[in-house]
py3Dmol code that shows the C-alpha trace and the ligand (Angstrom):
import py3Dmol

protein = """\
ATOM      1  CA  MET A   1      -0.069  -0.019   0.007  1.00  0.00           C
ATOM      2  CA  SER A   2       1.207   3.589  -0.997  1.00  0.00           C
ATOM      3  CA  PHE A   3       0.415   6.973  -2.336  1.00  0.00           C
ATOM      4  CA  TYR A   4       0.149   7.206  -6.001  1.00  0.00           C
ATOM      5  CA  VAL A   5      -0.153  10.173  -8.401  1.00  0.00           C
ATOM      6  CA  ASN A   6      -3.275  10.954 -10.411  1.00  0.00           C
ATOM      7  CA  GLN A   7      -2.915  13.249 -13.422  1.00  0.00           C
ATOM      8  CA  ILE A   8      -5.746  14.663 -15.327  1.00  0.00           C
ATOM      9  CA  GLY A   9      -4.627  17.166 -17.784  1.00  0.00           C
ATOM     10  CA  ASP A  10      -2.541  19.657 -16.069  1.00  0.00           C
ATOM     11  CA  LEU A  11      -4.100  18.659 -12.846  1.00  0.00           C
ATOM     12  CA  GLU A  12      -2.012  16.499 -10.578  1.00  0.00           C
ATOM     13  CA  TYR A  13      -3.088  15.150  -7.052  1.00  0.00           C
ATOM     14  CA  LEU A  14      -2.151  12.316  -4.771  1.00  0.00           C
ATOM     15  CA  CYS A  15      -4.170   9.477  -3.481  1.00  0.00           C
ATOM     16  CA  ALA A  16      -3.579   6.487  -1.063  1.00  0.00           C
ATOM     17  CA  ASP A  17      -4.286   2.893  -1.470  1.00  0.00           C
ATOM     18  CA  SER A  18      -5.488   2.830   2.077  1.00  0.00           C
ATOM     19  CA  LEU A  19      -8.555   5.112   1.037  1.00  0.00           C
ATOM     20  CA  ASN A  20      -9.364   3.431  -2.389  1.00  0.00           C
ATOM     21  CA  ASN A  21     -12.896   2.882  -1.109  1.00  0.00           C
ATOM     22  CA  VAL A  22     -13.717   6.360  -0.498  1.00  0.00           C
ATOM     23  CA  LEU A  23     -13.518   9.765  -2.692  1.00  0.00           C
ATOM     24  CA  HIS A  24     -10.374  11.720  -1.467  1.00  0.00           C
ATOM     25  CA  GLY A  25      -7.129  13.573  -2.820  1.00  0.00           C
ATOM     26  CA  PHE A  26      -4.240  15.503  -1.772  1.00  0.00           C
ATOM     27  CA  SER A  27      -3.656  18.539  -3.982  1.00  0.00           C
ATOM     28  CA  THR A  28      -0.248  19.775  -5.602  1.00  0.00           C
ATOM     29  CA  ARG A  29       0.551  23.083  -6.963  1.00  0.00           C
ATOM     30  CA  TYR A  30      -0.190  21.832 -10.571  1.00  0.00           C
ATOM     31  CA  GLY A  31      -3.431  22.327 -12.489  1.00  0.00           C
ATOM     32  CA  GLY A  32      -5.058  25.340 -11.210  1.00  0.00           C
ATOM     33  CA  VAL A  33      -5.750  28.908 -12.776  1.00  0.00           C
ATOM     34  CA  SER A  34      -4.060  31.116 -10.100  1.00  0.00           C
ATOM     35  CA  THR A  35      -1.009  33.137 -11.216  1.00  0.00           C
ATOM     36  CA  GLY A  36       2.002  34.564  -9.532  1.00  0.00           C
ATOM     37  CA  ILE A  37       3.030  33.466  -5.979  1.00  0.00           C
ATOM     38  CA  TRP A  38      -0.329  31.385  -6.010  1.00  0.00           C
ATOM     39  CA  SER A  39       0.592  29.408  -9.203  1.00  0.00           C
ATOM     40  CA  SER A  40      -1.270  27.554  -9.794  1.00  0.00           C
ATOM     41  CA  LEU A  41      -3.691  25.175  -7.834  1.00  0.00           C
ATOM     42  CA  ASN A  42      -4.108  27.557  -4.581  1.00  0.00           C
ATOM     43  CA  LEU A  43      -6.930  26.398  -2.434  1.00  0.00           C
ATOM     44  CA  GLY A  44      -6.461  28.767   0.464  1.00  0.00           C
ATOM     45  CA  THR A  45      -9.093  31.530   0.563  1.00  0.00           C
ATOM     46  CA  HIS A  46      -7.376  33.719   2.889  1.00  0.00           C
ATOM     47  CA  ARG A  47      -4.003  34.026   1.113  1.00  0.00           C
ATOM     48  CA  GLY A  48      -4.635  37.119  -1.121  1.00  0.00           C
ATOM     49  CA  ASP A  49      -5.315  35.268  -4.223  1.00  0.00           C
ATOM     50  CA  ASP A  50      -8.308  36.352  -6.524  1.00  0.00           C
ATOM     51  CA  PRO A  51     -11.525  34.785  -4.878  1.00  0.00           C
ATOM     52  CA  ALA A  52     -12.538  33.958  -8.443  1.00  0.00           C
ATOM     53  CA  ASN A  53      -9.466  32.114  -9.172  1.00  0.00           C
ATOM     54  CA  VAL A  54      -9.716  30.202  -5.822  1.00  0.00           C
ATOM     55  CA  ARG A  55     -13.246  29.207  -6.619  1.00  0.00           C
ATOM     56  CA  GLU A  56     -12.388  28.002 -10.112  1.00  0.00           C
ATOM     57  CA  ASN A  57      -9.563  25.752  -8.800  1.00  0.00           C
ATOM     58  CA  TYR A  58     -12.024  24.263  -6.206  1.00  0.00           C
ATOM     59  CA  ARG A  59     -14.259  23.593  -9.282  1.00  0.00           C
ATOM     60  CA  LEU A  60     -11.299  21.938 -11.079  1.00  0.00           C
ATOM     61  CA  PHE A  61     -10.086  19.907  -8.049  1.00  0.00           C
ATOM     62  CA  CYS A  62     -13.647  18.818  -7.182  1.00  0.00           C
ATOM     63  CA  ALA A  63     -14.332  17.753 -10.663  1.00  0.00           C
ATOM     64  CA  ALA A  64     -11.372  15.462 -10.702  1.00  0.00           C
ATOM     65  CA  LEU A  65     -12.458  13.880  -7.344  1.00  0.00           C
ATOM     66  CA  GLY A  66     -15.882  13.582  -8.325  1.00  0.00           C
ATOM     67  CA  ILE A  67     -17.468  15.562  -5.687  1.00  0.00           C
ATOM     68  CA  GLU A  68     -19.650  18.615  -5.541  1.00  0.00           C
ATOM     69  CA  PRO A  69     -18.296  22.060  -4.652  1.00  0.00           C
ATOM     70  CA  ASP A  70     -21.318  22.562  -2.721  1.00  0.00           C
ATOM     71  CA  SER A  71     -20.471  19.773  -0.358  1.00  0.00           C
ATOM     72  CA  LEU A  72     -17.212  21.288   0.888  1.00  0.00           C
ATOM     73  CA  ILE A  73     -16.887  21.886   4.424  1.00  0.00           C
ATOM     74  CA  PHE A  74     -13.482  23.699   5.626  1.00  0.00           C
ATOM     75  CA  ALA A  75     -11.465  23.467   8.650  1.00  0.00           C
ATOM     76  CA  SER A  76     -10.585  26.964  10.422  1.00  0.00           C
ATOM     77  CA  GLN A  77      -7.048  25.943  11.446  1.00  0.00           C
ATOM     78  CA  ILE A  78      -5.246  27.271  14.644  1.00  0.00           C
ATOM     79  CA  HIS A  79      -2.855  24.428  15.425  1.00  0.00           C
ATOM     80  CA  SER A  80      -5.350  23.237  18.237  1.00  0.00           C
ATOM     81  CA  ASP A  81      -6.614  19.895  19.229  1.00  0.00           C
ATOM     82  CA  ILE A  82     -10.367  20.764  18.339  1.00  0.00           C
ATOM     83  CA  VAL A  83     -12.338  18.128  16.537  1.00  0.00           C
ATOM     84  CA  ALA A  84     -15.680  18.906  15.327  1.00  0.00           C
ATOM     85  CA  ALA A  85     -18.531  16.726  14.084  1.00  0.00           C
ATOM     86  CA  VAL A  86     -20.198  18.341  11.061  1.00  0.00           C
ATOM     87  CA  ASP A  87     -23.302  17.356   8.812  1.00  0.00           C
ATOM     88  CA  HIS A  88     -25.150  18.402   5.809  1.00  0.00           C
ATOM     89  CA  THR A  89     -25.958  21.665   7.745  1.00  0.00           C
ATOM     90  CA  ASN A  90     -22.188  22.634   7.575  1.00  0.00           C
ATOM     91  CA  ARG A  91     -21.959  22.447   3.682  1.00  0.00           C
ATOM     92  CA  GLY A  92     -20.572  25.508   2.224  1.00  0.00           C
ATOM     93  CA  GLU A  93     -18.749  26.661   5.366  1.00  0.00           C
ATOM     94  CA  GLY A  94     -15.392  28.150   4.063  1.00  0.00           C
ATOM     95  CA  LEU A  95     -16.041  28.634   0.558  1.00  0.00           C
ATOM     96  CA  ASP A  96     -19.523  30.295   0.652  1.00  0.00           C
ATOM     97  CA  ARG A  97     -19.640  31.674   4.118  1.00  0.00           C
ATOM     98  CA  PRO A  98     -17.289  31.931   7.078  1.00  0.00           C
ATOM     99  CA  VAL A  99     -16.466  28.955   9.331  1.00  0.00           C
ATOM    100  CA  PRO A 100     -18.423  29.652  12.645  1.00  0.00           C
ATOM    101  CA  SER A 101     -15.784  28.314  14.954  1.00  0.00           C
ATOM    102  CA  HIS A 102     -12.224  27.215  14.826  1.00  0.00           C
ATOM    103  CA  ARG A 103     -11.663  23.329  14.098  1.00  0.00           C
ATOM    104  CA  ASP A 104      -8.323  21.751  13.139  1.00  0.00           C
ATOM    105  CA  ALA A 105     -10.005  18.407  12.600  1.00  0.00           C
ATOM    106  CA  MET A 106     -13.522  17.269  11.606  1.00  0.00           C
ATOM    107  CA  ILE A 107     -15.691  14.080  11.294  1.00  0.00           C
ATOM    108  CA  SER A 108     -18.677  13.314   9.408  1.00  0.00           C
ATOM    109  CA  ASN A 109     -21.074  10.236   8.727  1.00  0.00           C
ATOM    110  CA  THR A 110     -23.263  12.290   6.552  1.00  0.00           C
ATOM    111  CA  PRO A 111     -23.581  11.624   2.636  1.00  0.00           C
ATOM    112  CA  GLY A 112     -22.844  14.609   0.492  1.00  0.00           C
ATOM    113  CA  THR A 113     -20.252  15.870   2.884  1.00  0.00           C
ATOM    114  CA  SER A 114     -16.712  16.720   1.977  1.00  0.00           C
ATOM    115  CA  LEU A 115     -13.951  17.591   4.626  1.00  0.00           C
ATOM    116  CA  VAL A 116     -11.194  19.939   3.692  1.00  0.00           C
ATOM    117  CA  VAL A 117      -7.991  20.535   5.628  1.00  0.00           C
ATOM    118  CA  PHE A 118      -5.095  22.903   4.549  1.00  0.00           C
ATOM    119  CA  SER A 119      -1.455  22.635   4.762  1.00  0.00           C
ATOM    120  CA  ALA A 120       1.954  23.982   3.622  1.00  0.00           C
ATOM    121  CA  ASP A 121       4.228  21.712   5.652  1.00  0.00           C
ATOM    122  CA  CYS A 122       1.842  20.607   8.372  1.00  0.00           C
ATOM    123  CA  ALA A 123       0.340  17.096   7.715  1.00  0.00           C
ATOM    124  CA  PRO A 124      -2.825  16.538   6.510  1.00  0.00           C
ATOM    125  CA  VAL A 125      -4.314  13.266   7.948  1.00  0.00           C
ATOM    126  CA  LEU A 126      -7.511  11.577   6.298  1.00  0.00           C
ATOM    127  CA  LEU A 127      -9.529   8.577   8.118  1.00  0.00           C
ATOM    128  CA  TYR A 128     -12.194   6.255   6.785  1.00  0.00           C
ATOM    129  CA  ASP A 129     -14.530   3.966   8.675  1.00  0.00           C
ATOM    130  CA  PRO A 130     -15.837   1.373   5.945  1.00  0.00           C
ATOM    131  CA  ASP A 131     -18.151  -0.261   8.504  1.00  0.00           C
ATOM    132  CA  HIS A 132     -20.022   2.907   9.428  1.00  0.00           C
ATOM    133  CA  ARG A 133     -19.388   4.958   6.388  1.00  0.00           C
ATOM    134  CA  ALA A 134     -17.724   7.691   8.291  1.00  0.00           C
ATOM    135  CA  ILE A 135     -14.758   9.842   7.540  1.00  0.00           C
ATOM    136  CA  GLY A 136     -12.429  12.145   9.320  1.00  0.00           C
ATOM    137  CA  ALA A 137      -9.758  14.823   8.627  1.00  0.00           C
ATOM    138  CA  ALA A 138      -7.095  16.551  10.629  1.00  0.00           C
ATOM    139  CA  HIS A 139      -4.513  19.033  10.347  1.00  0.00           C
ATOM    140  CA  SER A 140      -1.451  17.994  12.332  1.00  0.00           C
ATOM    141  CA  GLY A 141       1.496  20.194  12.189  1.00  0.00           C
ATOM    142  CA  TRP A 142       3.925  19.672  15.389  1.00  0.00           C
ATOM    143  CA  ARG A 143       1.793  21.499  17.586  1.00  0.00           C
ATOM    144  CA  GLY A 144      -1.301  19.475  16.628  1.00  0.00           C
ATOM    145  CA  THR A 145       0.813  16.319  16.740  1.00  0.00           C
ATOM    146  CA  ALA A 146       2.104  17.471  20.294  1.00  0.00           C
ATOM    147  CA  GLN A 147      -1.733  17.585  21.082  1.00  0.00           C
ATOM    148  CA  ASP A 148      -2.479  14.140  19.629  1.00  0.00           C
ATOM    149  CA  ILE A 149      -5.072  15.650  17.302  1.00  0.00           C
ATOM    150  CA  ALA A 150      -4.732  12.404  15.096  1.00  0.00           C
ATOM    151  CA  GLY A 151      -5.628  10.201  18.107  1.00  0.00           C
ATOM    152  CA  LYS A 152      -8.240  12.563  19.285  1.00  0.00           C
ATOM    153  CA  THR A 153      -9.851  12.436  15.773  1.00  0.00           C
ATOM    154  CA  VAL A 154      -9.976   8.500  15.935  1.00  0.00           C
ATOM    155  CA  LEU A 155     -11.381   8.836  19.362  1.00  0.00           C
ATOM    156  CA  ALA A 156     -14.249  11.255  18.217  1.00  0.00           C
ATOM    157  CA  MET A 157     -15.091   8.676  15.542  1.00  0.00           C
ATOM    158  CA  VAL A 158     -15.184   5.965  18.080  1.00  0.00           C
ATOM    159  CA  ASN A 159     -17.529   8.138  20.312  1.00  0.00           C
ATOM    160  CA  ALA A 160     -19.631   9.558  17.575  1.00  0.00           C
ATOM    161  CA  TYR A 161     -20.048   6.754  15.191  1.00  0.00           C
ATOM    162  CA  ALA A 162     -19.001   3.401  17.082  1.00  0.00           C
ATOM    163  CA  SER A 163     -15.989   3.106  14.816  1.00  0.00           C
ATOM    164  CA  ASP A 164     -13.531   0.278  15.565  1.00  0.00           C
ATOM    165  CA  PRO A 165     -10.105   1.812  15.341  1.00  0.00           C
ATOM    166  CA  ALA A 166      -8.880  -1.629  14.168  1.00  0.00           C
ATOM    167  CA  ARG A 167     -10.986  -1.284  11.034  1.00  0.00           C
ATOM    168  CA  LEU A 168     -10.086   2.393  10.110  1.00  0.00           C
ATOM    169  CA  GLN A 169      -8.043   3.174   7.140  1.00  0.00           C
ATOM    170  CA  ALA A 170      -5.739   6.149   7.193  1.00  0.00           C
ATOM    171  CA  ALA A 171      -3.608   8.206   5.160  1.00  0.00           C
ATOM    172  CA  ILE A 172      -0.911  10.851   6.115  1.00  0.00           C
ATOM    173  CA  GLY A 173      -0.236  13.363   3.157  1.00  0.00           C
ATOM    174  CA  PRO A 174       2.732  15.151   2.070  1.00  0.00           C
ATOM    175  CA  CYS A 175       4.338  17.360   4.762  1.00  0.00           C
ATOM    176  CA  LEU A 176       7.605  18.598   5.963  1.00  0.00           C
ATOM    177  CA  GLY A 177       9.952  15.807   6.070  1.00  0.00           C
ATOM    178  CA  PRO A 178      12.677  14.867   8.631  1.00  0.00           C
ATOM    179  CA  CYS A 179      15.269  16.099   6.000  1.00  0.00           C
ATOM    180  CA  CYS A 180      13.905  19.634   6.361  1.00  0.00           C
ATOM    181  CA  PHE A 181      12.235  19.853   9.651  1.00  0.00           C
ATOM    182  CA  GLU A 182      15.146  21.169  11.569  1.00  0.00           C
ATOM    183  CA  THR A 183      14.186  22.608  15.151  1.00  0.00           C
ATOM    184  CA  ASP A 184      15.576  23.621  18.481  1.00  0.00           C
ATOM    185  CA  ALA A 185      14.812  21.473  21.668  1.00  0.00           C
ATOM    186  CA  ASP A 186      11.225  23.192  22.126  1.00  0.00           C
ATOM    187  CA  VAL A 187       9.583  20.896  19.513  1.00  0.00           C
ATOM    188  CA  PRO A 188      10.995  17.399  20.615  1.00  0.00           C
ATOM    189  CA  GLN A 189      10.124  18.407  24.208  1.00  0.00           C
ATOM    190  CA  ALA A 190       6.511  19.242  23.466  1.00  0.00           C
ATOM    191  CA  ILE A 191       6.172  16.104  21.320  1.00  0.00           C
ATOM    192  CA  ALA A 192       7.876  13.840  24.111  1.00  0.00           C
ATOM    193  CA  GLN A 193       5.062  15.249  26.707  1.00  0.00           C
ATOM    194  CA  GLN A 194       2.586  13.552  24.433  1.00  0.00           C
ATOM    195  CA  LEU A 195       4.420  10.360  23.267  1.00  0.00           C
ATOM    196  CA  GLY A 196       6.935   9.861  25.887  1.00  0.00           C
ATOM    197  CA  SER A 197      10.022   8.075  25.206  1.00  0.00           C
ATOM    198  CA  ALA A 198       8.557   6.528  21.976  1.00  0.00           C
ATOM    199  CA  ALA A 199       9.072   9.755  20.110  1.00  0.00           C
ATOM    200  CA  GLU A 200      12.910   9.635  20.081  1.00  0.00           C
ATOM    201  CA  GLU A 201      12.531   7.183  17.224  1.00  0.00           C
ATOM    202  CA  ALA A 202      11.215  10.115  15.262  1.00  0.00           C
ATOM    203  CA  VAL A 203      13.649  12.599  16.330  1.00  0.00           C
ATOM    204  CA  GLU A 204      17.252  12.790  15.189  1.00  0.00           C
ATOM    205  CA  LYS A 205      19.877  15.148  17.339  1.00  0.00           C
ATOM    206  CA  VAL A 206      22.471  16.653  15.090  1.00  0.00           C
ATOM    207  CA  GLY A 207      24.819  18.930  17.224  1.00  0.00           C
ATOM    208  CA  ASP A 208      22.390  21.231  18.967  1.00  0.00           C
ATOM    209  CA  LYS A 209      19.579  20.975  16.607  1.00  0.00           C
ATOM    210  CA  TYR A 210      16.694  18.309  16.042  1.00  0.00           C
ATOM    211  CA  TYR A 211      15.219  16.814  12.870  1.00  0.00           C
ATOM    212  CA  VAL A 212      11.712  15.831  13.531  1.00  0.00           C
ATOM    213  CA  ASN A 213       9.744  13.102  11.475  1.00  0.00           C
ATOM    214  CA  ASN A 214       6.149  14.470  11.894  1.00  0.00           C
ATOM    215  CA  SER A 215       4.525  11.660   9.666  1.00  0.00           C
ATOM    216  CA  LEU A 216       6.176   8.903  11.755  1.00  0.00           C
ATOM    217  CA  LEU A 217       4.787  10.677  15.189  1.00  0.00           C
ATOM    218  CA  ILE A 218       1.359  10.670  13.654  1.00  0.00           C
ATOM    219  CA  ARG A 219       1.695   7.122  12.602  1.00  0.00           C
ATOM    220  CA  MET A 220       2.605   6.324  16.362  1.00  0.00           C
ATOM    221  CA  GLU A 221      -0.497   8.277  17.555  1.00  0.00           C
ATOM    222  CA  LEU A 222      -2.794   6.410  15.080  1.00  0.00           C
ATOM    223  CA  GLU A 223      -1.581   3.124  16.259  1.00  0.00           C
ATOM    224  CA  ARG A 224      -1.611   4.114  19.835  1.00  0.00           C
ATOM    225  CA  ALA A 225      -5.330   4.866  18.984  1.00  0.00           C
ATOM    226  CA  GLY A 226      -5.862   1.408  17.915  1.00  0.00           C
ATOM    227  CA  LEU A 227      -5.188   1.626  14.063  1.00  0.00           C
ATOM    228  CA  ARG A 228      -3.381  -1.439  12.645  1.00  0.00           C
ATOM    229  CA  PRO A 229      -0.010  -0.423  11.032  1.00  0.00           C
ATOM    230  CA  GLU A 230      -1.127  -1.969   7.500  1.00  0.00           C
ATOM    231  CA  CYS A 231      -3.885   0.372   7.370  1.00  0.00           C
ATOM    232  CA  ILE A 232      -1.892   3.591   7.426  1.00  0.00           C
ATOM    233  CA  ASP A 233      -0.347   5.024   4.328  1.00  0.00           C
ATOM    234  CA  ILE A 234       2.199   7.648   4.501  1.00  0.00           C
ATOM    235  CA  SER A 235       3.255   9.968   1.702  1.00  0.00           C
ATOM    236  CA  THR A 236       6.974  10.056   1.353  1.00  0.00           C
ATOM    237  CA  ASP A 237       6.999  13.594  -0.243  1.00  0.00           C
ATOM    238  CA  CYS A 238       8.521  16.376   1.600  1.00  0.00           C
ATOM    239  CA  THR A 239       6.812  19.706   0.820  1.00  0.00           C
ATOM    240  CA  SER A 240      10.022  21.653   1.223  1.00  0.00           C
ATOM    241  CA  CYS A 241      12.155  19.593  -1.009  1.00  0.00           C
ATOM    242  CA  GLN A 242       9.801  20.042  -4.008  1.00  0.00           C
ATOM    243  CA  PRO A 243       8.932  23.696  -3.877  1.00  0.00           C
ATOM    244  CA  GLU A 244       7.559  23.648  -7.536  1.00  0.00           C
ATOM    245  CA  ARG A 245       5.160  20.943  -6.616  1.00  0.00           C
ATOM    246  CA  PHE A 246       4.102  21.812  -3.176  1.00  0.00           C
ATOM    247  CA  TRP A 247       3.686  24.872  -0.857  1.00  0.00           C
ATOM    248  CA  SER A 248       6.035  24.989   1.915  1.00  0.00           C
ATOM    249  CA  TYR A 249       5.981  27.637   4.811  1.00  0.00           C
ATOM    250  CA  ARG A 250       9.451  26.640   5.800  1.00  0.00           C
ATOM    251  CA  ARG A 251      10.642  27.455   2.365  1.00  0.00           C
ATOM    252  CA  VAL A 252       8.763  30.601   1.254  1.00  0.00           C
ATOM    253  CA  GLY A 253       7.120  31.858   4.488  1.00  0.00           C
ATOM    254  CA  GLN A 254       3.520  33.562   4.063  1.00  0.00           C
ATOM    255  CA  ASN A 255       3.588  34.460   0.387  1.00  0.00           C
ATOM    256  CA  ARG A 256       2.313  31.379  -1.124  1.00  0.00           C
ATOM    257  CA  GLY A 257      -0.787  29.342  -1.819  1.00  0.00           C
ATOM    258  CA  SER A 258      -2.172  26.421   0.274  1.00  0.00           C
ATOM    259  CA  LEU A 259      -2.501  22.710  -0.415  1.00  0.00           C
ATOM    260  CA  ALA A 260      -5.829  21.035   0.470  1.00  0.00           C
ATOM    261  CA  ALA A 261      -6.511  17.464   1.287  1.00  0.00           C
ATOM    262  CA  ILE A 262     -10.136  16.537   0.800  1.00  0.00           C
ATOM    263  CA  ILE A 263     -12.205  13.354   1.821  1.00  0.00           C
ATOM    264  CA  ALA A 264     -15.979  12.837   0.788  1.00  0.00           C
ATOM    265  CA  LEU A 265     -18.987  10.737   1.420  1.00  0.00           C
TER     266      LEU A 265
END
"""
ligand_1 = """\
1
ZN
Zn 12.792 17.874 2.716
"""
view = py3Dmol.view(width=600, height=400)
view.addModel(protein, "pdb")
view.setStyle({"model": 0}, {"cartoon": {"style": "trace"}})
view.addModel(ligand_1, "xyz")
view.setStyle({"model": 1}, {"stick": {}})
view.zoomTo()
view.show()
């Protein structure tokens, strides 16, 4: 099981074998209509890009995924551990009207809902429960990882939909890789408070700097929440290593577009 690339004309996006039974996709920069620093598939609505171009980018990406733009429900991300259950009444939040409250993760079991999380180095995490036809999406940068947002999203699905974690399928999308995620001691310390000594496996110390493998940490959290290792796909793409293909906060700061990961019922 692994990630693979879908190419439709100029549009390129990633999918995961683990989620083959549910509509989903992880965007790249390729295949949109935005120009300049947002070129071309910018899916961020608060990045200074022309709103008409962002809307057209969503139309193109949604058409490729086979979902209705009307079904989209956005996260409103603040690097928190807030998980919100959403349903058909939340459709349009983000693209057509403001998101009413912050949420770094969402869950749903309502047909006609599509969950959207954003990233530019942070890890997008998508979840699927094939037994109860439920989905989850989480935004997990290191702050989210230090708060176990992935594990908390699983727990929310268990509580809301009676999901069995051992039956869940998961995919962790492109993010800042350990090759480029250089930090000081504060990041590994915050993560160790959540994961204990197990986190050491995902942090390499070089001199007085640390290199953090956020994907591996999230995998640990998902497994700790009860997911089976063979049900978790991890993208090997580093957002900072491929600036022409992904947006990276680490590489270009705030003057950029945003990637999106979408999962839909
Ligand atoms: Zn890298």
